[in-house]
C-alpha positions as CSV (number, residue, x, y, z in Angstrom):
1,M,-0.1,-0.3,0.0
2,K,2.8,2.5,0.7
3,K,3.4,5.3,-2.0
4,N,6.5,7.3,-3.0
5,L,5.0,10.9,-2.5
6,A,6.4,14.3,-3.8
7,V,5.2,17.7,-2.4
8,I,5.9,20.5,-4.5
9,G,5.7,24.1,-2.6
10,V,6.4,24.6,0.7
11,G,4.3,27.8,1.5
12,A,1.1,27.7,3.6
13,V,-0.7,24.8,1.7
14,G,2.5,22.5,1.5
15,V,3.2,23.1,5.0
16,E,0.1,22.2,5.4
17,I,0.0,19.0,3.4
18,L,3.0,17.8,5.3
19,R,1.6,17.8,8.5
20,I,-1.5,16.2,7.5
21,L,0.3,13.3,5.7
22,K,1.8,13.0,9.1
23,Q,-1.1,13.4,11.3
24,R,-3.2,11.2,9.2
25,K,-0.4,8.5,9.1
26,F,-0.3,8.1,5.0
27,P,1.1,5.3,4.1
28,V,4.4,7.2,2.8
29,G,7.2,4.6,1.1
30,S,9.7,7.9,0.4
31,L,8.8,11.3,0.7
32,R,10.5,14.2,-1.4
33,V,9.9,17.8,-1.0
34,F,10.5,20.1,-3.7
35,A,10.3,24.3,-4.1
36,R,12.3,26.8,-6.0
37,S,15.2,26.6,-3.9
38,Q,17.0,23.9,-2.0
39,R,16.9,24.3,1.6
40,D,15.9,22.8,5.3
41,I,13.0,23.5,7.0
42,E,11.3,22.4,9.9
43,I,7.7,21.6,10.7
44,D,6.4,20.7,14.0
45,G,9.9,19.5,15.4
46,Q,10.4,17.1,12.4
47,K,13.0,18.6,9.7
48,Y,12.7,18.0,5.7
49,K,15.3,18.6,3.0
50,V,13.9,20.8,0.3
51,E,15.1,20.0,-3.4
52,A,15.1,22.4,-6.1
53,V,12.2,21.7,-8.5
54,D,14.6,22.6,-11.2
55,K,17.1,20.0,-11.2
56,E,14.4,17.5,-12.1
57,G,15.0,13.9,-11.0
58,F,11.1,12.7,-10.5
59,D,12.0,9.1,-11.2
60,G,9.9,6.7,-8.4
61,I,7.0,9.1,-7.3
62,D,3.5,7.6,-7.4
63,I,1.9,10.7,-6.4
64,A,2.8,14.3,-6.4
65,L,1.1,16.9,-4.8
66,F,1.5,20.5,-6.2
67,A,0.9,23.4,-3.6
68,G,2.8,25.9,-5.7
69,T,1.9,29.3,-7.3
70,E,-0.9,29.2,-9.9
71,G,-0.9,31.0,-13.4
72,E,1.2,30.8,-16.3
73,K,4.7,30.3,-14.2
74,G,2.8,28.0,-11.6
75,A,4.7,24.9,-10.4
76,S,2.2,22.9,-11.9
77,V,2.2,24.3,-15.4
78,L,6.0,24.0,-15.7
79,Y,6.4,20.6,-14.0
80,A,2.9,18.6,-13.8
81,N,3.7,16.7,-17.0
82,K,7.2,15.8,-16.4
83,F,5.6,14.0,-13.3
84,I,3.3,12.2,-15.3
85,E,5.8,11.2,-17.9
86,K,7.8,9.6,-15.0
87,G,4.6,7.5,-14.0
88,A,3.2,9.8,-11.4
89,V,-0.3,10.9,-10.7
90,V,-0.3,15.0,-10.1
91,I,-3.1,16.3,-7.6
92,D,-2.7,20.3,-8.3
93,N,-3.9,22.9,-5.8
94,G,-3.6,25.4,-8.5
95,N,-6.3,27.1,-10.7
96,D,-4.5,26.5,-14.2
97,F,-6.4,22.8,-14.6
98,R,-9.3,22.9,-12.9
99,L,-12.0,23.4,-15.9
100,R,-10.1,21.3,-18.2
101,K,-12.7,18.6,-19.3
102,D,-10.0,15.9,-19.2
103,V,-9.0,16.5,-15.6
104,P,-11.4,15.8,-12.8
105,L,-11.9,18.3,-10.1
106,V,-12.5,16.3,-6.9
107,I,-14.0,16.7,-3.5
108,P,-14.0,13.5,-2.5
109,E,-17.2,13.5,0.2
110,V,-19.3,14.6,-3.0
111,N,-17.8,12.9,-6.3
112,R,-14.9,10.4,-5.1
113,Q,-15.6,8.5,-7.9
114,A,-14.2,10.9,-10.4
115,A,-10.8,10.8,-9.3
116,L,-10.6,7.2,-10.7
117,S,-11.4,8.5,-14.3
118,H,-8.0,10.7,-14.1
119,K,-5.4,10.6,-17.2
120,G,-2.5,11.5,-14.5
121,L,-4.0,14.6,-13.2
122,I,-6.2,15.4,-10.7
123,A,-7.3,19.4,-9.7
124,N,-8.1,20.5,-6.5
125,P,-10.8,23.2,-6.3
126,N,-10.7,26.5,-5.2
127,C,-11.1,26.8,-1.3
128,T,-14.2,28.8,-1.5
129,T,-15.7,26.1,-4.0
130,I,-14.6,23.0,-1.4
131,Q,-16.3,24.4,1.6
132,A,-19.7,25.4,0.1
133,V,-20.1,22.2,-1.8
134,T,-19.0,20.2,0.8
135,A,-21.7,21.8,3.0
136,L,-24.6,21.4,0.3
137,G,-23.4,17.9,-1.3
138,G,-25.5,15.6,1.4
139,I,-28.7,18.2,0.5
140,H,-27.6,17.8,-3.3
141,K,-27.3,14.0,-3.5
142,K,-31.1,13.8,-1.9
143,F,-33.2,16.6,-3.3
144,G,-30.9,18.3,-6.0
145,L,-30.3,21.9,-6.0
146,K,-32.1,24.2,-8.4
147,S,-29.5,27.4,-7.0
148,F,-27.1,28.7,-4.4
149,M,-26.1,32.2,-3.7
150,L,-23.0,33.1,-1.2
151,T,-21.1,35.7,0.1
152,S,-18.0,34.3,1.8
153,F,-15.6,36.2,4.1
154,Q,-12.2,35.0,3.4
155,A,-9.5,34.7,5.9
156,T,-6.1,36.1,4.8
157,S,-4.1,33.1,4.5
158,G,-6.3,32.2,1.5
159,A,-4.1,34.8,-0.2
160,G,-0.9,32.9,1.4
161,K,1.2,33.3,4.3
162,K,2.9,36.8,3.5
163,A,-1.0,38.0,3.3
164,A,-1.8,36.4,6.7
165,E,1.8,38.0,7.9
166,S,0.4,41.2,6.6
167,L,-2.7,41.4,8.9
168,W,-0.3,40.5,11.9
169,N,2.2,43.5,11.0
170,E,-0.3,45.9,10.2
171,T,-2.2,45.3,13.9
172,K,1.2,45.5,15.3
173,A,1.8,48.7,13.7
174,L,-1.7,50.5,14.5
175,V,-1.5,49.3,18.4
176,E,1.5,51.1,18.4
177,K,0.7,54.1,16.4
178,N,-2.3,54.4,18.8
179,K,-1.1,53.1,22.3
180,N,-1.2,56.4,24.1
181,R,-4.8,57.4,22.7
182,G,-8.2,57.0,24.1
183,F,-10.8,55.2,21.9
184,D,-12.3,58.3,20.4
185,A,-8.8,59.4,19.3
186,L,-8.4,56.0,17.5
187,D,-6.2,56.7,13.8
188,K,-7.3,53.6,12.3
189,I,-5.4,54.1,8.9
190,L,-1.5,53.1,8.4
191,D,0.7,55.7,7.6
192,E,2.6,53.4,5.2
193,K,1.0,51.7,2.0
194,P,-0.3,48.2,3.1
195,E,2.3,45.5,2.3
196,C,0.4,42.4,0.8
197,F,-3.2,43.9,-0.3
198,D,-4.3,46.6,-2.3
199,E,-5.8,48.4,0.8
200,Q,-5.3,47.8,4.4
201,I,-6.7,44.6,5.7
202,A,-6.3,45.2,9.8
203,F,-9.7,46.5,10.7
204,N,-11.0,46.5,7.7
205,I,-12.6,44.6,5.1
206,I,-11.8,44.1,1.2
207,P,-15.0,43.4,-1.0
208,Q,-12.9,42.0,-3.7
209,I,-10.6,38.7,-4.2
210,G,-9.0,38.1,-7.6
211,G,-9.3,40.5,-10.5
212,F,-12.7,41.7,-12.0
213,T,-14.1,40.2,-15.3
214,E,-17.4,39.8,-17.1
215,E,-20.4,41.1,-15.3
216,G,-18.5,42.7,-12.5
217,Y,-17.6,39.7,-11.0
218,T,-14.3,38.6,-9.6
219,S,-12.1,35.8,-10.7
220,E,-12.8,34.3,-7.4
221,E,-16.6,34.4,-7.7
222,W,-16.6,32.9,-10.9
223,K,-14.5,30.0,-9.7
224,V,-17.2,29.1,-7.4
225,V,-20.2,29.1,-10.4
226,Y,-17.9,27.2,-12.7
227,E,-16.2,24.8,-10.5
228,S,-19.3,24.1,-8.2
229,R,-21.3,23.1,-11.6
230,K,-18.4,20.4,-12.9
231,I,-18.4,19.2,-9.5
232,L,-21.9,18.7,-9.1
233,D,-22.3,17.5,-12.7
234,N,-25.0,19.9,-13.5
235,P,-24.6,22.9,-15.5
236,D,-28.1,24.3,-15.3
237,I,-27.7,25.2,-11.6
238,K,-28.1,28.7,-10.9
239,I,-25.1,29.9,-8.7
240,S,-24.0,33.4,-7.8
241,A,-21.4,34.4,-5.4
242,T,-19.8,37.6,-3.6
243,C,-16.3,36.9,-1.7
244,I,-15.1,39.1,0.6
245,R,-11.7,39.4,2.3
246,V,-11.7,39.8,6.1
247,P,-9.2,40.4,8.8
248,V,-9.0,36.9,10.2
249,F,-5.8,34.7,10.0
250,T,-7.5,31.2,9.2
251,S,-11.0,29.8,8.2
252,H,-13.3,30.8,5.7
253,S,-17.0,31.8,6.3
254,E,-20.0,31.7,4.2
255,S,-23.5,32.5,4.4
256,I,-25.2,30.6,1.9
257,Y,-28.8,31.1,0.3
258,F,-30.0,27.6,-1.5
259,T,-32.7,26.5,-3.1
260,P,-33.1,22.5,-3.5
261,S,-34.9,20.8,-6.8
262,K,-37.4,19.0,-4.5
263,K,-40.0,20.5,-1.9
264,V,-38.2,19.8,1.5
265,S,-38.6,20.5,5.2
266,L,-36.2,22.0,7.8
267,V,-36.1,18.6,9.6
268,E,-35.2,16.5,6.2
269,L,-32.5,19.1,5.5
270,E,-31.2,18.7,9.2
271,Q,-31.3,14.7,8.6
272,A,-29.5,15.3,5.2
273,L,-27.0,17.4,6.8
274,N,-26.2,14.9,10.0
275,S,-25.7,12.3,7.7
276,S,-23.2,14.4,5.2
277,E,-19.6,12.9,4.7
278,G,-17.2,15.8,6.2
279,V,-19.9,17.8,7.7
280,V,-20.7,19.0,11.4
281,Y,-24.3,20.2,12.0
282,L,-24.6,22.4,15.1
283,K,-28.5,22.4,15.4
284,D,-28.5,24.8,18.6
285,S,-25.3,26.3,18.8
286,L,-23.0,28.6,16.3
287,C,-19.4,28.2,14.7
288,F,-16.9,30.4,14.2
289,P,-13.5,30.7,12.4
290,L,-11.4,30.7,15.5
291,Q,-12.7,27.7,16.9
292,V,-12.8,25.5,13.5
293,E,-9.0,26.3,13.0
294,G,-7.0,23.0,12.7
295,K,-10.1,20.9,12.2
296,D,-11.1,18.6,9.4
297,P,-14.8,19.0,8.7
298,V,-17.0,22.0,7.4
299,F,-18.8,23.2,10.1
300,V,-22.8,23.9,9.3
301,C,-25.0,26.1,11.8
302,R,-28.1,28.3,11.5
303,L,-29.9,26.6,9.1
304,R,-33.5,28.4,8.4
305,K,-36.2,28.8,6.1
306,A,-35.8,31.7,3.9
307,L,-38.6,34.6,4.1
308,D,-38.9,35.0,0.7
309,S,-39.8,31.7,-0.7
310,E,-41.7,28.6,0.5
311,N,-38.6,26.2,-0.5
312,S,-35.4,28.0,-0.1
313,F,-33.1,28.3,3.0
314,W,-30.2,29.9,4.6
315,L,-26.8,28.3,6.3
316,W,-23.7,29.6,7.7
317,C,-20.5,27.3,7.1
318,V,-17.0,27.6,8.4
319,S,-14.1,25.8,7.5
320,D,-10.3,25.9,8.1
321,N,-9.3,27.1,4.5
322,L,-5.7,25.6,4.7
323,R,-7.0,22.0,5.4
324,K,-10.1,21.2,4.2
325,G,-10.1,24.2,1.8
326,A,-6.5,23.1,0.4
327,A,-4.1,20.6,2.1
328,L,-6.9,18.3,3.4
329,N,-8.7,17.9,0.2
330,A,-5.4,17.0,-1.7
331,V,-4.4,14.4,0.6
332,Q,-7.9,13.1,0.6
333,I,-7.6,12.7,-3.3
334,A,-4.3,10.6,-2.6
335,Q,-6.1,8.2,-0.4
336,C,-8.6,7.8,-3.0
337,L,-6.1,6.6,-5.0
338,L,-5.0,3.8,-2.6
């Protein structure tokens, strides 16, 4: 059962993949870690030797988990085929291949079987999509989905380690700036230009994730639309999204308004959520970003009927974006291949 693994990229997601492989006792034969430059890193007291990915030498690897940058010069664009040519199955966390027809886009709790139709490459969905579709997956299987709309409140770590660090640095700078002032005299604006986002993120929210594209929606919002339709294998589901960056380090939150295809009661929806794989439904309590950090499931609460429609509903869900939203989902796909 043991597999020889490679992890490509040691940013926030790559580090979390290495952590999860160990936590879940993945049957690893050998493990190689690649990044742009050679170095040694330490995670939770364990040291890893990082090889320079451009030196090649990808023989003997069964599964390659890419956690690196997206885009034209992303690691998977440059190196995925080289791993595949050597016999590895590539699981890519980037955006480059998700919507290609010949590449499965997989959330194991929702469409596990799709992973087995791969041709050497499997794509990991966007963090916002994974959370929403996992929360709605059990409902979709039982009753179908006519439509859903979501507003996401996304943690800074979704934009990488430096983005999360910028929240911390901006907060410290503002505390220092205001240490001798009363609340009524606080200056909440940084003196210097924000180091990561276009706008200050400390004590602020940014109603844009990704660049603006057609119809005034951002690339992040269109990812939710197209990826969700592909995973649920239904191009007719009406989907809309608004994605917002908030001053939280880890864990995304989503408010979702959805309409099942069949008429359904609250009790039936509660039963579906209670039996949904990868979901923890909290009927009588709330879920918060701080409380779910480091945990695997998608937590769902505040299920209620909409006031404007007889068969539409609201729910609130929270999930660790570095785990289920990225690294954990990739490792779960690798477990499917076992």
